[in-house]
C-alpha positions in Angstrom: 50.7 34.6 -49.0 48.4 32.5 -51.2 47.2 29.3 -49.6 47.5 26.4 -52.1 45.8 23.9 -49.8 42.3 23.1 -48.6 40.8 20.7 -46.2 39.0 17.5 -47.4 35.2 18.0 -46.7 35.0 14.3 -45.6 38.0 13.7 -43.4 39.8 17.1 -43.0 43.1 16.0 -44.6 45.1 18.9 -46.1 45.1 18.6 -49.9 46.4 20.7 -52.8 43.9 22.9 -54.6 42.6 21.1 -57.7 42.9 17.6 -56.2 40.4 15.2 -57.6 40.6 12.5 -54.9 41.5 12.7 -51.2 44.6 10.8 -50.3 43.4 10.4 -46.7 39.9 8.9 -47.1 40.0 8.0 -50.8 36.7 9.9 -51.6 36.3 11.6 -55.0 36.2 15.4 -54.7 35.2 16.2 -58.2 32.5 14.9 -60.5 33.5 13.2 -63.7 32.6 16.3 -65.7 34.8 18.5 -63.5 37.6 16.0 -63.9 37.4 16.0 -67.7 37.3 19.8 -67.7 40.5 19.9 -65.5 42.2 17.5 -67.8 41.2 19.4 -70.9 42.4 22.6 -69.4 45.8 21.1 -68.7 46.0 19.7 -72.3 45.2 23.2 -73.8 47.7 25.1 -71.7 50.5 26.6 -73.8 53.6 24.5 -74.1 57.1 25.7 -74.9 59.6 28.2 -73.6 58.8 31.9 -73.4 61.8 33.8 -74.8 60.5 37.3 -74.0 61.8 37.5 -70.4 65.3 36.3 -71.2 65.4 38.6 -74.3 64.3 41.6 -72.2 67.0 40.8 -69.6 69.7 40.6 -72.3 68.6 43.9 -73.9 68.8 45.5 -70.4 72.3 44.2 -69.9 73.4 45.4 -73.3 71.9 48.8 -72.5 73.8 49.0 -69.2 77.0 47.9 -71.0 76.6 50.6 -73.6 75.9 53.3 -71.0 79.0 52.2 -69.0 81.1 52.2 -72.2 80.2 55.7 -73.3 80.0 57.3 -69.8 82.5 55.3 -67.8 84.7 58.4 -67.0 81.7 60.4 -65.7 80.4 57.4 -63.7 83.8 56.8 -62.1 84.1 60.5 -61.2 80.7 60.5 -59.6 81.5 57.5 -57.5 84.9 58.9 -56.5 83.2 62.1 -55.4 80.6 60.2 -53.4 83.2 58.1 -51.7 85.3 61.1 -50.7 82.4 62.8 -48.9 
């Protein structure tokens, strides 16, 4: 399991990784340059919805439906034979 928390070097308070200021003691944990780099990184992160995963899932379901449609008799026979034994 990945630990997303760290201890404040000043007071020991548990903080989320990437925190700029400690909520326990109020001390700044990052320099101004590091803060600007973090903010710029967040601004440049891709926005929008990624359609590839739902599309792959839909194609998978359509494939299963087609296999069942064309081979339903054989699939039913296999399951019946398995259940009888």
